[in-house]
N, C-alpha and C positions, 0 to 999 in steps of 0.2 A: 892513519887514514880514518875518516869518519864513515860509519855505516849510513847508507841512505835508506830512507823509508819512503814507501809510496803512500802518498796522501790520496784519500778518495776524492774523486772529482765532484764538482757541484752537482752534476747530473746524477751521479750514483747516490749522493746524500739525499737529494730530492726524491728519488725513487724509493729509497729505504724509508723515508719519512711518510710518504704516501702509502706504502705497504703497511707500515706500523699502524697508521690511522685506519686503514681498511680492516685490519685484523681486530683492532680495538672496537670498531663499529660493529663488526660481526659478533664479537663477544657480548657487547652491550645489547644489541637487538636480538641475538640468537639465544642468549642464556640469562643475562641479568634481568632484563625487562620481564620475561616470562616467569622467572623464579621469584622475583621480589614484588612485582606489581601486577602479575597476571596478564600482561600485555604481550601478545605473540604475533608481531607483524610478519615474521618470516615462516611461521609454522613449526619452527624447531622446538619450541617449548612443549607442544603437544607430542611431537615425535620422540623427544627424549624424556618425557614424563616430568618436566620441570614446572608445569602449571600447578601441580598439586602443592608445591612448596609455597605458593602465594595464597592459598586458600585459608580463610579464617577458620580456626579450630572451633568446633561446637562446644568444647568443654574448656572451662578456665578453672584452674586450681586456685583456691583461696587460702591465704594465710589467716590465722586466727580462728576463733570459735564462732560457730553459727549460733545466732541469738534470735530471740523473739521478744516482742513487746506488744502488749495489748493494754490500752488505757482508754478510759472514758473521761472526756473533758467537758465539764459543764460551763456554759457561758451565760451570764446574765445579759439582758439587753445592753448594747453598746460596749460590752466587755470584749477583750481580746486575750488570746493565749498563743504561746509559741511552744512548739515541740520540736526539739532538734537532736541530732545524733552526731557522734564523732566518727568520721570515716578516714581511712587511709586512702590515698589515690588508687583508683581502680576497684576498690571494694564496692559491693553492691547490696541492694535489698529489693524485695518486693513489698508492696504496700497496698492497703485498702483503707479508706475511711468513709464513713457515712454519718451525716448529721441529721437531726430531727427537723431541721429547717435550713433554709439557704444561709450560707455564710460567705463573706468575702475572704478569699484565701490567696496565699502566695507561697510557692515553694521556692526556696532560695538557699544559697550557699556562700560561705565566706572562707577563703583560704587562711591558713595559719599566717600570722604576721600582717594581715590586712588592717588598714586603719579602722578605728572604732566607727561603727555604723555602715561600713562597706558591705555590700552583698551583691551577688549575681543572681538575678531572678530568672527562673525557668518556666514557671506556670503561675499565672495570676488571673483569677476570674471569680465570679460568683456562682456557687453551685452547692448542692447538698451531698456530693460524693465525688470520689476519685479513686481509681485503681491503676496500678502500673508497676513498673520496675525502674530502678535508678542505679546508675553507676557513677561513683564520685569522680569528677574530672581532676580533683586535686585533694590533698590532705587538708582537712579542716572541719568546720561545722556545717551541717546540712539539715534543713528541715522546713517546717510549715509555720506560717502565721495565719491564724484565723481570727475574724472579727464578726461578732453578732451584730448585724445591722437592723435586726427586727426589734419588736417590743415584747417578745416572749423568751423564756429560757430555752436554750438549745443544748443538746448533748451531742458530742462528736465521739464516735468510737473509732479509734485508730489502731490498726493492726499492722505490724511490720515484722519482717524476718530477713536476716542477712548477716553481714560481716561488719557490724559497727561495734565500737568499743564502749560507748556509754550513751545514755539517753538523758535529756534534760528538759524540764518543763519550766517555762517562765511566763509570768503574768504580772500585772500591776500590783497584785496583792501578795503574791508568794512566788518563790522560785526554789528549785531543788532537783537533785538527781533522782531517777527512778531505777529500781532494781530490775535488771534484765533477766531473762530466762533462757535456758538452753533449748535445743530442739525437742526435748522430752517434757518441757514445761517446768523443769526444776529451777529454782532461783540460783543464779550464779553468785559465787563468792565475791 
């Protein structure tokens, strides 16, 4: 004789499916959205302390050595210069530059493996100064292009500090790496 098994009815399967979907929705709206995205439609994230999990942390630990670079770049009329840095994705720097006259400039980046001449531009204008902070969106080369549009010599003083691995200066007449310094101003090996 064969044992008989009771099969669930269609109604009980439908009820179990609806129940599972309701539980899943409660978990998503009550825990996942508050903890991951800071969205708290049911108020459970605040009640259970889950909103703190979605907050951006004010401190980011960095790999690598903190470096500084100060360079004076002299530009003849109609001359251009490029100053670039090598960054890993997420690494950052603070910067300040001031020129003795207005220059046309462009801050741009190129990811590793990009075609020759490719760049993503983030800031392009005519000015005699800029100050700010930058966080590399990808691993690659990141930096400025300046062009002297005037009829007088101009000097640009560029100061940077951050977690880059090398600095490069390029212009029509010369190109080369610059020695970087540590946070105490000592040359890095």
